[in-house]
N, C-alpha and C positions, 0 to 999 in steps of 0.2 A: 916143350914149354908152352904154357898157355899164353892167351892173350895178355892176360894181367900180368903174369911173370915178365913177359917180353916188353910190355910196356915200362914196366918198372925199372927194369935193367937198362932200357934205353934211355929215359930220364936221366938215371944216375950216371950213365956214361957221358952225358952232355953236363954233368955237374949238378944236379938237382940232389938236394936231401928228398928222400922219398919216405912217404909212410904208407904202408900196406894195410888195409882193412880186410879182416878175415873172420868168420865164424869159428874157423878152426885154428886155435893157437899156434899149432906146429906148422901148419901149411903158411901162414904169414910170416912166421919165425924163419922159415926155411927160405923165403925168398930175401928177406933182410940180410940174412947171413951170407947167402950167394953174392948180394951186391957189396956188403963190406969185405968178402973174401976178394973181390975186384978192385978193391980201394975207396969204394963208395961209402955213403953214409945213409942209413935207413933204419926204421924202427917199424914195428908191426904193432897194431892195434886190433884186440878182439872186439868185433862188432857185428851184429846183424843189421844191416842196412834197413830191413824193413821195420826196425824198431825205433822210433824218433829219440827215446831217452838215450840209447846206446850210440846213436849217431852223434848227438850234441856232446856227449861224453867223449866220444873218439875224436872228433874235430877239435875240441876245447884242449884235449890232449897234445895234440900235433900243433896247435897255434902256441901252447904254453911252453913246449918243448923249443920250438924254432922262432917264436914271436912273429911269424909270417907265412902266409900261404900264397904262393905265387900262381900254382895250377893246380886243377883237379883233373882226373880222367876216370870218367863214370863206366865202368864195363864189368859191372857185376851182372851175372845173369844166370839163370836156371831154366828148365824146362822139364815137361813130364813126358815119358817116354811111354805112357799108357796108350791104348787105341781110344780113340774119340769117345767111343760108348762107354769106356771103362774109367774116365777121368772123373774123380770125385770132387767135390766142392772144396775141401780142405787143401788138396793139392792145387787146384785152380787158384785159390785165393793166396797160396804160397808163391806160387809163380808170378801173380800179379803183385803181391808185396815187395818181392826183391827186384824184379824188373822194371815195374813202373814206380810203386810208392818209394822204393829203397833210391831209385835215381834221382827222385824229387826231392827227398829228405837230405841227402848229402849233398845235392846240389844248392838247396836253400841254405843249410848251414855253413857251408864254405862260402858260398856267395855273401852271407851277412858279414863274415870276418873280411872278406875282400873289399866290400863297400867302406869299411872303416879305415883300411889300411891303405886305400887309393887305388885299388884295381887288382886284376888278375885275369887269368884265363881259364875256361871250363870247356872240355871236350868229352861230349858223349859217343861212345861207339858200341858195337855188338859184334859178337861173331856172326857167321853165317847161320849158326842155328837160330838166330832172332826170329827167323821166319817160322820157325816150328813150335812156337809156343802156342799151345797146343792144339788150339782150335783149326788153324790153317792145314798144317801138313798132315796130323791125324786123321782129319777129316777127308782129306784128299786121299790118304792111303785106304781109308775104309771104303770110300766110294769107288775106287779103283778095284779094291780085292773083290767087292761085290759086283762089279761091273754094271754100276750105277752111271758111271762115266766111262769113257773109253780108257781101259787099261794103259794104251800107248799115248794118251793126250800128253800135251807139253804142259808140265807143272806151271812153267813161267807165265803161258797163256792162262790157265786157271785161276793162278793167283792175282795176276794183273800187275805184279811188279816184279821187279830184279832184285836180288840180294848180292851183296859183295863183301868178302870177308876184308875188314880193316887191319892192315899190318901195325905193328908197333911204330913203324917207320912214319907212317901215315900220320899215327896219332901225333907223334912228336912234331912233325912238320905241320900239322894243323894247329897245334898249340902255338907254334912260332908264328905262324900267319895271323892269328887273332891277337897275338901281342903286339905285332907290328901294325895291324889295323885300328887297333884301340889305342895304341901310343899318341899321345898328344903333348905339348909343353905342359899344359895345365896339370894331366895325368903324372906325367914325371915329375913335377915339383910336388904334387900331394905324396906321390909314392915315396920320393925321397924323404919328405918330411916325417912320414909314417916311420919310416926305418931309423931315423935318427932318434924317435921317440922310442924305440923298442929297448927292452931291457939290456941287451947286450950289443945292439947296434949291427946284428947279423941278419941277414937275409936267408931265405930257404934256398938260394941258389949260391954255389960256393965262387 
């Protein structure tokens, strides 16, 4: 089970209604159906996060469905497995489009809804593969393979930073932390007023 599915199911277990964005309709639907089979509530939206119009449409659909968006977990990410010298510009731009532009677009679209409704929490995470897009890891592999650098060199020293996989449990607990830190009497009143004005009076959490 990937990070996306694990995060979605963890939030559902905690009582959240969950929307899954995916370019593959069947993949997104399978996560939503698994949540429903466990007694949760979920939907899937077909969306390429690198495309602003698709992001706007998907976020609007979720807001219309549940009248409220309490949380966003940004964990979409891809990378190119080609060697550094074989990466072409189209694939490079695709990686940046999903991993960087996509994060920005979804973040901005959801944040606009949250600003109107009175608040929310956004968590951005990545798998351990995030350090492999593609410049760093493939360049290191190439340099080691051709003995331009010591093949036994510590990659952590070469890269200059450490990477750590964030589990679904971490994502949910960080969301809870953000909500606690951002809570205030003023925000609580604003959030309650926004919910009273919603069409059916329901929030995205049960």
